[in-house]
C-alpha positions as CSV (number, residue, x, y, z in Angstrom):
1,M,-22.5,26.8,-7.6
2,Y,-22.9,23.3,-6.2
3,K,-19.9,21.2,-5.4
4,G,-20.3,17.5,-4.6
5,D,-18.0,16.0,-2.0
6,L,-14.9,14.0,-3.1
7,H,-13.6,11.2,-1.0
8,I,-10.5,9.3,-2.0
9,V,-9.9,5.8,-0.6
10,S,-6.6,4.1,-0.3
11,T,-6.2,0.7,-2.0
12,G,-3.8,-1.2,0.3
13,K,-1.5,-1.6,-2.7
14,Q,0.9,1.3,-2.2
15,S,3.8,1.4,0.1
16,T,3.4,3.8,3.1
17,K,5.9,6.1,1.4
18,R,3.9,6.2,-1.8
19,L,0.6,6.6,0.0
20,V,1.8,9.5,1.9
21,E,3.3,11.1,-1.2
22,I,0.1,10.8,-3.1
23,A,-2.0,12.1,-0.1
24,S,0.2,15.1,0.4
25,Q,-0.3,16.1,-3.2
26,I,-4.1,15.7,-3.4
27,H,-5.5,16.5,0.0
28,P,-6.2,20.2,-0.7
29,Y,-8.8,19.0,-3.3
30,L,-10.5,16.5,-1.1
31,D,-13.3,16.5,1.5
32,A,-12.1,13.2,3.0
33,F,-9.2,10.7,2.7
34,H,-10.1,7.2,3.7
35,I,-7.3,5.0,5.1
36,R,-8.4,1.5,4.0
37,E,-5.2,-0.5,4.8
38,K,-6.6,-3.8,5.9
39,N,-3.1,-5.2,6.7
40,C,-2.1,-2.3,8.9
41,T,-1.9,-2.8,12.7
42,A,-3.2,-0.1,15.0
43,S,0.4,1.1,15.6
44,L,1.1,1.3,11.9
45,L,-2.1,3.2,11.4
46,M,-1.1,5.7,14.1
47,D,2.3,6.1,12.4
48,L,0.7,6.6,9.0
49,I,-1.6,9.3,10.4
50,S,1.4,11.1,12.0
51,Q,3.2,11.0,8.6
52,L,0.1,12.4,6.9
53,E,-0.1,15.2,9.4
54,Q,3.6,16.1,8.9
55,K,2.6,16.5,5.2
56,R,0.0,19.0,6.3
57,M,-3.1,16.8,5.8
58,P,-5.6,17.9,8.5
59,R,-6.8,15.1,10.7
60,S,-10.2,16.6,10.1
61,K,-10.1,15.1,6.6
62,I,-8.9,11.6,7.6
63,I,-11.4,8.7,7.9
64,I,-10.1,5.2,9.0
65,N,-11.7,2.1,7.7
66,D,-13.2,-0.2,10.4
67,R,-10.6,0.5,13.2
68,V,-12.7,2.5,15.7
69,D,-9.9,2.4,18.3
70,A,-7.3,4.0,16.0
71,A,-9.8,6.6,14.7
72,Y,-10.9,7.6,18.2
73,I,-7.5,7.8,19.8
74,S,-6.0,9.7,16.9
75,K,-8.8,12.2,16.8
76,V,-9.4,12.0,13.1
77,K,-12.6,13.0,11.3
78,G,-14.2,9.6,11.5
79,V,-14.5,5.9,10.9
80,Q,-16.0,4.0,7.9
81,L,-17.8,0.9,9.0
82,T,-18.5,-2.2,6.9
83,N,-20.8,-5.2,7.3
84,H,-18.3,-6.9,9.5
85,S,-17.6,-3.9,11.7
86,I,-19.0,-2.9,15.1
87,S,-22.6,-1.7,14.6
88,V,-23.2,2.0,13.7
89,K,-25.4,2.4,16.8
90,L,-22.7,1.1,19.2
91,V,-20.0,3.3,17.8
92,K,-22.3,6.4,17.9
93,N,-23.3,5.7,21.5
94,N,-19.7,5.1,22.7
95,F,-17.5,7.2,20.4
96,S,-19.6,10.3,19.9
97,P,-16.8,12.6,18.6
98,L,-16.4,10.4,15.5
99,Q,-18.2,10.9,12.3
100,V,-19.5,7.5,11.3
101,G,-20.0,6.3,7.7
102,S,-21.6,3.0,6.8
103,S,-20.8,1.0,3.7
104,V,-24.1,-0.3,2.3
105,H,-25.1,-2.3,-0.7
106,S,-28.9,-2.3,-0.6
107,L,-31.9,-0.2,0.4
108,E,-32.5,-2.4,3.5
109,E,-28.9,-1.8,4.7
110,A,-29.2,1.9,4.0
111,K,-32.3,2.3,6.1
112,A,-30.8,0.2,8.9
113,A,-27.6,2.4,8.9
114,E,-29.8,5.5,9.0
115,R,-31.7,4.1,12.0
116,G,-28.4,3.5,13.7
117,K,-27.6,7.2,13.3
118,A,-24.9,6.9,10.6
119,D,-23.8,10.3,9.5
120,Y,-23.5,9.3,5.9
121,L,-23.6,6.2,3.6
122,L,-21.1,4.9,1.2
123,F,-23.1,3.0,-1.5
124,G,-21.8,0.8,-4.3
125,H,-20.5,-0.4,-6.4
126,V,-22.5,1.8,-8.7
127,F,-20.6,1.1,-12.0
128,P,-18.6,-1.9,-13.1
129,T,-15.1,-1.9,-11.5
130,N,-12.1,-4.3,-11.6
131,S,-12.1,-4.4,-7.8
132,K,-15.5,-6.1,-7.9
133,A,-15.0,-8.2,-10.9
134,G,-17.8,-10.7,-11.6
135,L,-20.3,-8.8,-9.3
136,Q,-23.1,-6.9,-11.0
137,A,-23.0,-3.2,-10.5
138,K,-25.9,-1.6,-8.6
139,G,-26.5,1.1,-11.2
140,L,-27.8,4.7,-11.1
141,K,-31.4,3.6,-10.7
142,Q,-30.7,1.9,-7.3
143,L,-28.5,4.8,-6.3
144,E,-31.3,7.2,-7.0
145,E,-33.8,5.0,-5.0
146,I,-31.6,5.0,-2.0
147,C,-30.9,8.7,-2.1
148,K,-34.6,9.4,-2.2
149,S,-35.3,6.9,0.7
150,V,-32.9,8.2,3.3
151,S,-32.3,11.7,4.7
152,I,-28.6,11.4,5.3
153,P,-25.9,12.0,2.6
154,V,-25.1,9.2,0.2
155,I,-21.6,9.0,-1.3
156,A,-21.4,6.8,-4.4
157,I,-18.5,4.4,-4.9
158,G,-17.4,1.9,-7.5
159,G,-16.3,2.7,-11.1
160,V,-16.9,6.5,-10.7
161,K,-14.9,8.4,-13.3
162,P,-14.7,12.1,-14.3
163,D,-17.0,11.4,-17.2
164,N,-19.8,9.8,-15.1
165,I,-19.5,11.6,-11.8
166,R,-22.1,14.2,-12.8
167,D,-24.6,11.3,-13.4
168,V,-23.9,10.3,-9.8
169,I,-24.7,13.7,-8.5
170,D,-27.8,14.0,-10.8
171,S,-29.0,10.8,-9.2
172,G,-29.1,12.5,-5.8
173,A,-25.8,11.5,-4.3
174,S,-23.9,14.1,-2.2
175,G,-20.6,13.1,-3.7
176,A,-18.4,10.2,-4.8
177,A,-15.6,8.1,-3.5
178,V,-12.7,7.0,-5.7
179,M,-10.1,4.4,-5.1
180,S,-7.9,3.1,-7.9
181,G,-9.0,5.8,-10.3
182,V,-6.8,8.2,-8.3
183,M,-4.5,6.0,-6.2
184,D,-3.3,3.9,-9.1
185,A,-3.2,6.7,-11.7
186,P,0.2,7.7,-13.2
187,D,-0.6,11.3,-12.1
188,P,-3.0,11.2,-9.1
189,L,-3.0,15.0,-8.8
190,R,-4.2,15.5,-12.4
191,E,-6.9,12.9,-11.9
192,V,-8.2,14.5,-8.7
193,Q,-8.3,17.8,-10.5
194,A,-10.3,16.2,-13.3
195,Y,-12.9,15.0,-10.8
196,C,-13.1,18.3,-9.1
197,A,-13.6,20.1,-12.4
198,K,-16.7,17.9,-13.0
199,L,-18.0,18.3,-9.4
200,A,-17.9,22.1,-9.3
201,F,-20.7,23.4,-11.5
């Protein structure tokens, strides 16, 4: 039975209390939980990680967006880099314990991240999504092209729902990342379980 990876990404909309509450419910079903809180200082990030650990979320599942310093010091799983972050190569050369993901939006960016020794790619947005209103979705065809062109895992993001996540896997992705589809849902646990049901087959 194949199971694609499921990453959940925080939205920056929830209070710390609500974020921790959601994460504590859903983490047993996840492969990774991305802390994407752009307005958090390093000290607030460290406090958030401590609260998540108190709720039994393993640090080995936590990925921090952009903040290499906080990720390295807190000894979490890794860091997710964007186009304005420190380069993948520099992070890999200087912070070797961290798993490094790179957010990419084109084949050229995907190949560059692979050359920099990224451990995996986050590619999107694959489907239309409110968080990228007005921007054309990349689509499954481009996702498939990237999956075939690189040898590292590709995680699809953007508009992924339980009813299309199998299409993402069939296109060659190793898994999917979800933000508002879980974090903004009335019942995040039920939504995560719906994704997992489609990923395990």
